[in-house]
Each structure stands twice: as C-alpha cells, then as structure tokens.
N, C-alpha and C positions, 0 to 999 in steps of 0.2 A: 522504731522497730518496723512499722508499716512501710517506711521508705526503704529500709534494707530488704524487706521481703519483695517489694516491687522491683528493686534492682536485680535481685537474684532471679525473679520470674522473667524479667526482660532478657537477662543473659542466657537463661535456659531456652527461651524462644529463639534467640539469634543462633544459638548453637544448633538447635533442631533444624532451623532453616538452612544453615550452611551444610549440615550433614545430609539433609534431603537433597540439596542441590548437587553435591558431589556424587551421591548415589545415583541420581538421574543421569549424570554425565557418563558414569561407568556403564550404565545399561545401554546407552545409545548416544549418537552424536547430538549436539545441541545446535539448533538453528535460532538465530536472533533476527528480529526485524525491528530496525530503528526508524520510527516515523518522525520526521523532523518538524520542528516548529518553524514554519515558514509562512504562516498566514493561510489565506484561502488559496492554497496551491498544494500540489502533491510531490513528495519525494520520500521513498522508503528504501533503506539500505538493508540488505540481507547478508549475513555472514554465517558460515559454517566451516570451521577450521580455516584452511587456506582458500576457500571458495567465497567469492563476494560478487553480488549482483545488485542491480538497482532497478526500481520501477519509477519512472518519471523524474523530472529534474527541476520542478518549480519554475518560477519566472527568472528572467535574466538577472534581476537584482538579488535573487536568492543564491546564485552560483557561489559567491564567496563563502557564504555560510555552509553550503553543502561541501565545498572543498575543504573547509576547516574541519567539518565533521569526519570526512574521509581521513584526514591527517590524524585526528584524535583517535580514530579507530585503527590506525596503522594500515590503511588500505591504499596500496599504490597501484592496483590494477583492478579491473572489473571483468569477470568472466562473461557478463552480459549486461547490456543496458536495454531495458524494455520501455518503449514509449507507448503509452496507452492510446494517445491521440495527439493531434497537433495544435491544440489550444495553447496559448502562451503560458498559462499557469501549470502546464505539464511538460512542455518542450522548451520553454524559454531559456532555461539554464544549460541546455544540452551543448550548445556551441562551446561555451567556456570549459565545460567538463570534458568534452571530447579532446580539446586542445591540451588539457592539463593531465589527463589520466589515461594510461594505457588500457585498452579494452579489446576483448577477443571478438565480440560481435554486438551488433545492434539489431533489435527486433522491433518492428513497427507495423502498424496497420496498413493494409493495402487500399488506400483511397487518396484522392486529391482533396485537400481542404477547400472549404468554400471561398477562402481568400488566400490563394497561393502566393500572393505578394506580401503577406504579413511579415513583419520584420523577424519575429521569432522563428517562423518556418524557414524563411530564406537563409537566416544565419545558421540554422541547423543543417540545412542541405549543403551549404558551402563548407561547413566544418566536416561533414561526412566525406565530401569529395577530397578535401585537403588531407584528412587523416588516412584515407584509404581503408577504413575498417569495413569488414564484411557486414552486409545488411541483409536481413531476412524479412521479407514482407509476408504478413499473415492475412489471408483472405478468409479461410475456413478454420483450420485448426493446426496447431503445432504442438508436438510433445517433445520434451527434452528433459535431461537429467542434469542438475547442478549440485555437486556434492552428493549427498544421499537423498536429496529432495527431488521429487518428480513434479514437473511443471506442465500444465496444460494451458495453452494460450488460445483463446477463442476469438475469432473474428466474426464478421457479420454473414459469412457465407456468400459474399458478393452483393448482398442487398444494400441499396442506397436508400436513405431515409430523407423524405422531402422536408420533414420538420426536425429541427435540432440535429441536422445531418452530421456535424462534426462530433458532437457529444455521443450520439447513438452509434458512431463508427468506432467507439472505444474498444480496445482489446480487453477482454476479461482474463485475468490470470488466476488460475487455481494452483496452489502450491501444497503438495502433500508430503508430510514429513513425519516419520514415526507414528503413522496412523492418524495424525491431525491434519486438518485441511483449512488453509487460509484462502480467502477470496478477495482479490482487489478488483473492484468493479468499475474503475475509471469514472466517467461522467455519464453513464447510460441513463436515459430518461424513459418516459412512459412507453413510447412506441417499441423500443428495443426490449424493455422489461416484459412487455406483453408477449413478444415473440419468444423470449426465453422461457416464460411460464408455459406457453403452448408446446414448446419442444420438450419440456420436462427439466426441472431444476435439480442440480446436484447440491446436496446439503453442504454446510461448512461449519467449522467451529469458530472461526474468526472472520469478520466482514469489515472491509474498508467501505463504508457507506457511499453509494454513488453520489456524484456531483456535490460534494461538500455538505451533504445533508439537505439539499433542496428537495422540498416536498413534491410528490406527484401521486396521483390516486392509485397507481399500480404498486406502490411500495408496501402497503400493509400485507397484501397477498404474497408478495415477493419475500418479505421478511419471514412470514410464516412458513413458506416453502423451504427457505434456507435453513431455518431452525438454529441459527448461530447462537453461541453462548456469549460472545464478546463482540463489540462493535466499536469502530473508531470513526469519528467525523472530522475530516481535515478542513478546518474552517478558521476564520479569524475571530477575534473577540467582538467584531461588529456584526456577527451573524444575526442576532436577534433585533438589530436596528434596521434590517432589510426585510420588508414585509413578505416578499415572496418566498423567503427561505423557510419560514415557519419552523425554525430550529427547535423550539421547545416542543412542538408537536412530535417531531421525529424522536427526540429524546424520551419524551413521556411514553410514546408508543412502544419503544424498545424496552423501557423499564417494565411496562405492563407484561411483557413477554418473559419476565423473570431472567433477563440477561444480567449477569452479575457485574459487568463493567461496561461503561460507555465513556470514552475518552475524547478530549478535544486537545489538539496540539497547542492551542493558545494558552493552555495552562502549563505548558512545558513539553519538551521532547518526551516521548515515551518509547519503551522497548518491550516487545512481546517475545517471550522465550518459550520455545517448544522443545522440551527435553525428552519426553516420552509420552505415550498415549495417556490422555486425560491429565497431563502435567502441563499446565500453562501458568507462567509467571509474568507479571507485568510490573515494571518499574518506571516511575515517572520522575523526570528531572524538572524541578520547579523553577529553574532559571528562566 
C-alpha cells in the first residue's frame, strides 16, 4: 500500500512539473543555457527557438565533444560566437568550430594576448581569416539582441592590466531574458574585480564563477554585490588537488549566502532554463 501511494505521489509530482513547464513556455519564450562538461575549460551553448549562440569554445581537444553537442541539439548555425579572452581553455576549440559551423558573427575582446604566437590563438586567427566571418572587437561595451534576450558585453574600457593581463582582459557577458539576468564572468581576477566594484556592480540571478573557481580576496565582496541565486563553477574533478584553487572555500562561501544551487560540470553537463521571471529550472546529465 505504501509503495502504491509513493508511485501515485511521484506521478502527481511529474504531472505538476510538466504542466508548470508548459504554462511557463506559453507565458514567454524559453532560453536554455547548456554548460558543457569539458573539464577546466568553458563552453556554453544558448538556445531560444531558432536562435543559437555560444560563449567560449574550450580547448582544441574539446572541439569534437562540442560539435557532438551541437549535433545533438540540432544546431547547424550560430548567430554569434563570443570569445571571452584568448587563453587556450576558452578559444582553443574555436578553429575547428569555425570550420564546421556556419555563424553570423564573432565577438571578441580588443587586446593582444601576452603570447600572440600561442598555437590556440594562431589557429583561431587563421580560421577567422579563412571563414571570412564578421568580427566585432569590444573595448568598452557592446549591446545586442539575440532572440528576445538582451546582451551587454563589457570590455576593460581600454585598460591594460600588468598582472594577469589576459585573464583580466576577459569580456563580461550579461544576458537578460524575461526579467532574469545571467552573468558569464570569463576569467577576471582580483585587479579587474576591484575595478568592477569601484564602478558599481549590476546584480544577477545566475553567475558563471570567474576563473573556474580560483580564489582571490576580492571575490567575497563581489559575490555579495552580485547577489546571485545560482552559481556554476566550470572546473575539472582535480580542482581540490590544486592548492591555489581553494575550491571548497568558494563552494562553502557561496552556500553561506543561501544560494540554492552550486554546480560543477565534472558531475555532468547541466542546463539552466529561464522561462519567466523567478522561474529557473536546472537539469543535470550525470553521464
């Protein structure tokens, strides 16, 4: 009898979830963000109806997995590819993706990397030239609309950082959809975060934690100012074996802020769905 009751309860819960999801989609369009399991590297695919765009492309070795994910999602073109900065774990897969997928434009930061001869950067530039795709360089700020989402892409305003220059040159991408705000913060570090705090921080509902969860002393104030409800750390399962990451410190600090979800892609790909204001659903694939 108890088992039968549990089955009915489970069925009722599933029915309620499905009904709620359908109702949310009728109220407004649905934006999904798939954060891929590719280790300590970044690649996020966004979809809303026929609109698709991506932030970062992981390393070169991740490109086959990313292309597989695009195929699984029936994505044969990208309306935009945003490269946060030119480190290999963010731009490394770009050359292969540019050659395989039709795209409308590429958005990148306006700076020269510390090592312009790095293989990942050279391959990326060569692929851009070969494909002839339009490239927009962002120094200060770029605003655009993709689907019904509004994107604000923030550069450094022309400032060069003597320390951690490549990471601090990262583009920050705010995505606003149905009243919800996502922030993808690249690999920004202490010096850039301090500048952001001085300029005034725009809050967000979801944060892709900067630099794969690497700790710096500006993060606590930054997290408090952002006031996010959900956070993602794009890292490998080796994170806590690397002393300077202090991964558990970041996780525990976020949990103390009563954020209800902290995710790691090494537990599997996960999808964030924004359907309407205050409606955030997360599904994680344990593969």
